[in-house]
N, CA, C and O atoms as a DFTB+ gen file, in Angstrom:
352 C
 N C O
     1  1     -12.001     -35.002      -5.564
     2  2     -13.350     -34.593      -5.192
     3  2     -13.663     -35.089      -3.781
     4  3     -13.514     -36.272      -3.476
     5  1     -14.094     -34.171      -2.936
     6  2     -14.467     -34.599      -1.584
     7  2     -15.795     -35.350      -1.577
     8  3     -16.686     -35.089      -2.385
     9  1     -15.898     -36.272      -0.659
    10  2     -17.132     -37.036      -0.504
    11  2     -18.066     -36.394       0.501
    12  3     -19.255     -36.711       0.543
    13  1     -17.532     -35.494       1.308
    14  2     -18.306     -34.891       2.388
    15  2     -18.815     -33.529       1.944
    16  3     -18.066     -32.726       1.387
    17  1     -20.081     -33.280       2.194
    18  2     -20.722     -32.058       1.733
    19  2     -20.098     -30.809       2.354
    20  3     -19.920     -29.797       1.677
    21  1     -19.770     -30.885       3.640
    22  2     -19.183     -29.724       4.316
    23  2     -17.794     -29.404       3.755
    24  3     -17.388     -28.242       3.715
    25  1     -17.081     -30.426       3.328
    26  2     -15.767     -30.191       2.737
    27  2     -15.889     -29.515       1.378
    28  3     -15.041     -28.701       1.010
    29  1     -16.929     -29.844       0.639
    30  2     -17.175     -29.158      -0.636
    31  2     -17.397     -27.673      -0.403
    32  3     -16.878     -26.830      -1.134
    33  1     -18.174     -27.368       0.627
    34  2     -18.445     -25.968       0.954
    35  2     -17.154     -25.260       1.390
    36  3     -16.902     -24.124       0.988
    37  1     -16.345     -25.929       2.205
    38  2     -15.082     -25.337       2.646
    39  2     -14.174     -25.047       1.447
    40  3     -13.472     -24.036       1.425
    41  1     -14.192     -25.922       0.473
    42  2     -13.390     -25.708      -0.734
    43  2     -13.869     -24.472      -1.503
    44  3     -13.062     -23.681      -1.991
    45  1     -15.183     -24.320      -1.602
    46  2     -15.732     -23.140      -2.286
    47  2     -15.372     -21.870      -1.528
    48  3     -15.013     -20.861      -2.134
    49  1     -15.465     -21.921      -0.213
    50  2     -15.139     -20.752       0.599
    51  2     -13.655     -20.391       0.482
    52  3     -13.290     -19.217       0.438
    53  1     -12.819     -21.414       0.432
    54  2     -11.381     -21.181       0.338
    55  2     -11.028     -20.445      -0.952
    56  3     -10.151     -19.580      -0.960
    57  1     -11.703     -20.788      -2.026
    58  2     -11.447     -20.119      -3.308
    59  2     -11.807     -18.636      -3.200
    60  3     -11.043     -17.778      -3.642
    61  1     -12.963     -18.336      -2.617
    62  2     -13.387     -16.940      -2.459
    63  2     -12.419     -16.167      -1.566
    64  3     -12.041     -15.037      -1.871
    65  1     -12.027     -16.795      -0.460
    66  2     -11.117     -16.151       0.480
    67  2      -9.766     -15.866      -0.159
    68  3      -9.176     -14.808       0.058
    69  1      -9.283     -16.820      -0.949
    70  2      -7.999     -16.652      -1.623
    71  2      -8.033     -15.460      -2.566
    72  3      -7.079     -14.684      -2.624
    73  1      -9.121     -15.312      -3.302
    74  2      -9.247     -14.183      -4.228
    75  2      -9.294     -12.855      -3.486
    76  3      -8.676     -11.881      -3.917
    77  1     -10.025     -12.809      -2.368
    78  2     -10.096     -11.575      -1.576
    79  2      -8.726     -11.201      -1.028
    80  3      -8.307     -10.046      -1.103
    81  1      -8.028     -12.204      -0.470
    82  2      -6.713     -11.941       0.107
    83  2      -5.729     -11.493      -0.962
    84  3      -4.907     -10.609      -0.719
    85  1      -5.805     -12.089      -2.130
    86  2      -4.912     -11.713      -3.221
    87  2      -5.157     -10.266      -3.651
    88  3      -4.215      -9.524      -3.928
    89  1      -6.427      -9.876      -3.702
    90  2      -6.763      -8.499      -4.078
    91  2      -6.216      -7.515      -3.042
    92  3      -5.680      -6.467      -3.402
    93  1      -6.351      -7.848      -1.766
    94  2      -5.853      -6.961      -0.712
    95  2      -4.334      -6.837      -0.771
    96  3      -3.789      -5.743      -0.623
    97  1      -3.658      -7.952      -0.987
    98  2      -2.193      -7.926      -1.051
    99  2      -1.707      -7.172      -2.286
   100  3      -0.695      -6.473      -2.232
   101  1      -2.426      -7.314      -3.391
   102  2      -2.068      -6.589      -4.606
   103  2      -2.216      -5.085      -4.395
   104  3      -1.386      -4.299      -4.853
   105  1      -3.278      -4.695      -3.700
   106  2      -3.496      -3.277      -3.409
   107  2      -2.362      -2.724      -2.548
   108  3      -1.916      -1.595      -2.752
   109  1      -1.897      -3.523      -1.585
   110  2      -0.780      -3.099      -0.739
   111  2       0.462      -2.844      -1.590
   112  3       1.127      -1.817      -1.450
   113  1       0.761      -3.791      -2.471
   114  2       1.952      -3.662      -3.312
   115  2       1.852      -2.466      -4.248
   116  3       2.838      -1.763      -4.468
   117  1       0.667      -2.233      -4.797
   118  2       0.476      -1.101      -5.716
   119  2       0.669       0.217      -4.981
   120  3       1.324       1.128      -5.489
   121  1       0.094       0.319      -3.780
   122  2       0.240       1.550      -3.003
   123  2       1.688       1.775      -2.583
   124  3       2.142       2.917      -2.513
   125  1       2.410       0.702      -2.304
   126  2       3.815       0.837      -1.929
   127  2       4.622       1.374      -3.107
   128  3       5.483       2.237      -2.935
   129  1       4.341       0.859      -4.310
   130  2       5.057       1.328      -5.506
   131  2       4.790       2.813      -5.749
   132  3       5.701       3.560      -6.108
   133  1       3.541       3.239      -5.554
   134  2       3.205       4.644      -5.738
   135  2       3.925       5.515      -4.715
   136  3       4.392       6.607      -5.039
   137  1       4.012       5.025      -3.477
   138  2       4.713       5.757      -2.420
   139  2       6.193       5.892      -2.763
   140  3       6.767       6.974      -2.636
   141  1       6.804       4.804      -3.196
   142  2       8.221       4.841      -3.543
   143  2       8.487       5.781      -4.718
   144  3       9.510       6.465      -4.758
   145  1       7.558       5.809      -5.671
   146  2       7.714       6.715      -6.811
   147  2       7.638       8.170      -6.368
   148  3       8.391       9.011      -6.858
   149  1       6.730       8.467      -5.443
   150  2       6.600       9.840      -4.938
   151  2       7.849      10.247      -4.162
   152  3       8.296      11.390      -4.259
   153  1       8.408       9.323      -3.400
   154  2       9.631       9.617      -2.643
   155  2      10.802       9.804      -3.609
   156  3      11.644      10.676      -3.397
   157  1      10.859       8.997      -4.662
   158  2      11.906       9.128      -5.678
   159  2      11.891      10.524      -6.291
   160  3      12.938      11.123      -6.535
   161  1      10.663      11.035      -6.540
   162  2      10.515      12.363      -7.146
   163  2      10.678      13.483      -6.139
   164  3      10.625      14.658      -6.502
   165  1      10.876      13.129      -4.866
   166  2      11.043      14.090      -3.768
   167  2       9.849      15.039      -3.655
   168  3      10.004      16.219      -3.341
   169  1       8.677      14.510      -3.913
   170  2       7.434      15.273      -3.791
   171  2       6.792      14.936      -2.446
   172  3       6.132      13.907      -2.304
   173  1       6.993      15.814      -1.460
   174  2       6.587      15.515      -0.086
   175  2       5.074      15.416       0.052
   176  3       4.580      14.496       0.705
   177  1       4.327      16.339      -0.546
   178  2       2.859      16.318      -0.413
   179  2       2.263      15.054      -1.034
   180  3       1.403      14.402      -0.442
   181  1       2.723      14.729      -2.210
   182  2       2.231      13.527      -2.878
   183  2       2.605      12.279      -2.079
   184  3       1.800      11.359      -1.938
   185  1       3.818      12.257      -1.564
   186  2       4.277      11.113      -0.770
   187  2       3.444      10.962       0.501
   188  3       3.132       9.848       0.921
   189  1       3.091      12.086       1.100
   190  2       2.280      12.029       2.324
   191  2       0.891      11.469       2.029
   192  3       0.355      10.690       2.817
   193  1       0.318      11.859       0.912
   194  2      -0.985      11.313       0.517
   195  2      -0.889       9.824       0.216
   196  3      -1.761       9.050       0.610
   197  1       0.159       9.427      -0.474
   198  2       0.359       8.011      -0.792
   199  2       0.615       7.195       0.473
   200  3       0.192       6.043       0.571
   201  1       1.305       7.793       1.435
   202  2       1.549       7.108       2.711
   203  2       0.227       6.831       3.413
   204  3       0.036       5.759       3.986
   205  1      -0.671       7.783       3.369
   206  2      -1.986       7.610       3.986
   207  2      -2.744       6.455       3.330
   208  3      -3.343       5.632       4.022
   209  1      -2.718       6.395       2.011
   210  2      -3.384       5.300       1.291
   211  2      -2.731       3.955       1.583
   212  3      -3.410       2.936       1.708
   213  1      -1.408       3.966       1.691
   214  2      -0.662       2.735       1.999
   215  2      -1.042       2.223       3.386
   216  3      -1.279       1.029       3.569
   217  1      -1.099       3.134       4.366
   218  2      -1.503       2.754       5.720
   219  2      -2.917       2.189       5.726
   220  3      -3.201       1.202       6.404
   221  1      -3.791       2.823       4.968
   222  2      -5.183       2.380       4.916
   223  2      -5.280       0.959       4.367
   224  3      -6.014       0.128       4.901
   225  1      -4.538       0.691       3.305
   226  2      -4.605      -0.649       2.712
   227  2      -3.998      -1.697       3.642
   228  3      -4.495      -2.821       3.716
   229  1      -2.924      -1.336       4.356
   230  2      -2.323      -2.267       5.315
   231  2      -3.278      -2.554       6.465
   232  3      -3.434      -3.704       6.876
   233  1      -3.913      -1.514       6.983
   234  2      -4.846      -1.695       8.102
   235  2      -6.035      -2.554       7.698
   236  3      -6.479      -3.413       8.460
   237  1      -6.545      -2.317       6.496
   238  2      -7.692      -3.085       6.026
   239  2      -7.331      -4.562       5.858
   240  3      -8.111      -5.443       6.221
   241  1      -6.143      -4.826       5.304
   242  2      -5.712      -6.210       5.110
   243  2      -5.463      -6.899       6.456
   244  3      -5.768      -8.081       6.616
   245  1      -4.916      -6.168       7.408
   246  2      -4.663      -6.754       8.732
   247  2      -5.982      -7.029       9.449
   248  3      -6.117      -8.036      10.144
   249  1      -6.937      -6.148       9.282
   250  2      -8.243      -6.331       9.922
   251  2      -8.939      -7.578       9.381
   252  3      -9.611      -8.296      10.122
   253  1      -8.772      -7.824       8.091
   254  2      -9.426      -8.976       7.461
   255  2      -8.543     -10.223       7.478
   256  3      -8.870     -11.224       6.841
   257  1      -7.428     -10.165       8.202
   258  2      -6.491     -11.283       8.374
   259  2      -5.866     -11.766       7.070
   260  3      -5.498     -12.935       6.960
   261  1      -5.743     -10.894       6.092
   262  2      -5.028     -11.250       4.871
   263  2      -3.527     -11.202       5.134
   264  3      -2.762     -11.970       4.550
   265  1      -3.113     -10.301       6.013
   266  2      -1.730     -10.226       6.486
   267  2      -1.779     -10.128       8.007
   268  3      -2.808      -9.775       8.583
   269  1      -0.663     -10.442       8.646
   270  2      -0.652     -10.385      10.109
   271  2      -0.528      -8.945      10.587
   272  3      -0.106      -8.067       9.834
   273  1      -0.893      -8.710      11.829
   274  2      -0.813      -7.367      12.404
   275  2       0.642      -6.907      12.502
   276  3       0.939      -5.729      12.305
   277  1       1.544      -7.836      12.807
   278  2       2.962      -7.478      12.891
   279  2       3.521      -7.110      11.521
   280  3       4.331      -6.189      11.417
   281  1       3.109      -7.804      10.484
   282  2       3.534      -7.484       9.122
   283  2       3.125      -6.051       8.793
   284  3       3.928      -5.267       8.287
   285  1       1.871      -5.718       9.084
   286  2       1.363      -4.378       8.794
   287  2       2.131      -3.328       9.591
   288  3       2.489      -2.279       9.056
   289  1       2.385      -3.608      10.865
   290  2       3.097      -2.650      11.713
   291  2       4.517      -2.417      11.205
   292  3       4.992      -1.282      11.176
   293  1       5.190      -3.485      10.808
   294  2       6.560      -3.347      10.301
   295  2       6.595      -2.543       9.008
   296  3       7.465      -1.689       8.833
   297  1       5.661      -2.805       8.103
   298  2       5.618      -2.080       6.832
   299  2       5.298      -0.593       7.060
   300  3       5.867       0.281       6.407
   301  1       4.379      -0.326       7.995
   302  2       4.014       1.061       8.286
   303  2       5.199       1.816       8.887
   304  3       5.425       2.983       8.566
   305  1       5.942       1.155       9.746
   306  2       7.105       1.781      10.370
   307  2       8.163       2.136       9.326
   308  3       8.703       3.243       9.334
   309  1       8.453       1.200       8.435
   310  2       9.451       1.460       7.401
   311  2       9.020       2.583       6.473
   312  3       9.837       3.410       6.068
   313  1       7.740       2.614       6.137
   314  2       7.232       3.657       5.236
   315  2       7.303       5.024       5.907
   316  3       7.640       6.015       5.259
   317  1       6.990       5.085       7.198
   318  2       7.055       6.358       7.919
   319  2       8.488       6.864       7.983
   320  3       8.738       8.060       7.830
   321  1       9.428       5.954       8.211
   322  2      10.841       6.343       8.233
   323  2      11.268       6.879       6.869
   324  3      12.021       7.849       6.779
   325  1      10.782       6.242       5.820
   326  2      11.107       6.672       4.467
   327  2      10.613       8.100       4.208
   328  3      11.327       8.928       3.644
   329  1       9.386       8.361       4.631
   330  2       8.834       9.705       4.448
   331  2       9.592      10.734       5.286
   332  3       9.855      11.844       4.825
   333  1       9.937      10.366       6.505
   334  2      10.675      11.284       7.375
   335  2      12.068      11.592       6.823
   336  3      12.580      12.694       7.019
   337  1      12.677      10.638       6.143
   338  2      13.976      10.881       5.529
   339  2      13.865      11.898       4.396
   340  3      14.812      12.629       4.105
   341  1      12.700      11.932       3.767
   342  2      12.467      12.883       2.678
   343  2      12.331      14.304       3.231
   344  3      12.736      15.271       2.586
   345  1      11.761      14.418       4.427
   346  2      11.512      15.719       5.025
   347  2      12.816      16.444       5.374
   348  3      12.877      17.673       5.322
   349  1      13.845      15.692       5.724
   350  2      15.104      16.307       6.176
   351  2      15.929      16.833       5.071
   352  3      17.009      17.374       5.310
């Protein structure tokens, strides 16, 4: 137990932040699984829609600093390559 009042508040804030970040990261993973499933089924339209949702979740998490900007950029690049491989 902290003795300092400001540290108590920081602890409460950390718990809230952790839950938010976990939710954002879970959403990223879920969208990635959906994208991979669409690519597995070779459904280009569905995969393109899932790619859009995946990008959106990555951008939102990067904006809120749940993940780094480089992490988001790398994941987006790999996903785009995956979709482009389906097109050929």
